[in-house]
C-alpha positions in Angstrom: -1.2 3.1 -11.5 1.8 1.6 -13.4 2.6 1.6 -17.1 3.5 -2.1 -17.1 0.5 -3.5 -15.2 -3.2 -2.9 -15.3 -3.6 -2.4 -11.5 -5.5 0.6 -10.4 -6.7 2.1 -7.2 -9.9 4.1 -6.7 -10.7 6.1 -3.5 -14.4 6.2 -2.6 -16.6 7.2 0.4 -14.6 8.6 3.3 -11.3 7.7 1.5 -12.1 10.3 -1.1 -11.1 13.0 1.4 -7.8 11.5 2.5 -4.8 13.8 2.2 -2.9 13.4 -1.1 0.2 12.0 0.8 -2.0 9.2 2.2 -3.3 8.3 -1.2 0.2 8.4 -2.7 1.5 6.0 0.0 -1.4 3.6 -0.7 -0.6 3.7 -4.4 3.1 3.1 -3.7 2.2 0.0 -1.6 0.1 -1.5 -4.4 2.7 -0.6 -7.0 5.3 -2.7 -5.1 3.2 -5.8 -5.8 1.5 -4.8 -9.0 3.3 -7.5 -11.0 2.0 -10.3 -8.7 -1.5 -8.9 -8.7 -1.5 -8.7 -12.5 -0.1 -12.3 -12.8 -2.8 -13.6 -10.4 -5.5 -11.9 -12.4 -4.1 -13.4 -15.6 -3.0 -10.0 -16.8 -6.6 -8.6 -16.7 -7.2 -5.1 -15.3 -7.7 -5.0 -11.5 -9.1 -2.0 -9.6 -8.6 -1.9 -5.8 -11.3 0.2 -4.3 -10.4 1.9 -1.0 -13.4 3.1 0.9 -11.9 3.7 4.3 -8.6 4.0 6.0 -8.4 3.3 9.8 -5.4 3.5 12.0 -4.4 4.2 15.6 -3.5 7.9 15.7 -1.1 7.4 18.6 1.1 5.2 16.5 0.6 6.5 13.0 3.1 7.3 10.3 2.0 8.2 6.8 4.8 6.1 5.2 3.4 3.1 7.0 0.4 3.2 4.7 2.5 1.8 1.8 3.6 -1.1 3.9 0.1 -1.8 5.2 -1.3 -1.7 1.6 1.4 -3.9 0.3 0.7 -6.5 3.1 -3.0 -6.3 2.5 -2.5 -7.0 -1.2 -0.1 -9.9 -0.5 -2.8 -11.4 1.8 -5.8 -10.9 -0.5 -4.0 -12.0 -3.7 -2.0 -14.8 -2.1 1.4 -13.2 -3.0 4.8 -13.9 -1.5 5.8 -11.3 1.1 8.0 -8.5 0.0 11.1 -8.1 2.2 10.5 -4.9 4.1 12.8 -4.1 7.1 11.3 -1.9 9.8 13.6 -0.2 12.3 12.8 2.3 15.0 14.8 5.5 15.4 14.4 6.5 19.0 16.0 9.9 18.5 13.3 11.0 16.0 10.6 8.7 17.4 9.8 7.2 14.0 10.0 3.9 12.2 12.1 3.6 9.1 10.9 1.2 6.3 13.5 -0.2 3.9 12.2 -2.0 0.8 14.4 -4.8 -0.6 
């Protein structure tokens, strides 16, 4: 996933057929915390296996996948939360995520 850390993602089962953009967002979310994952794993290789992605279609944005994956990894690996500001743009009816 990144040149600096041995953190990888593999899509299996129903996640294999996810659109490319969905997979890219999942990878982006993990890359934002790859250093912490690598540190927690004592710099050993880590592979995150994604077998399913579920979401409420009525409130779904592809770019939200990166935030969800980041938050999942923070929880699972006991990492400090990244600062991510979410704001809602009523004109375009979309959330905007800003990574700090």
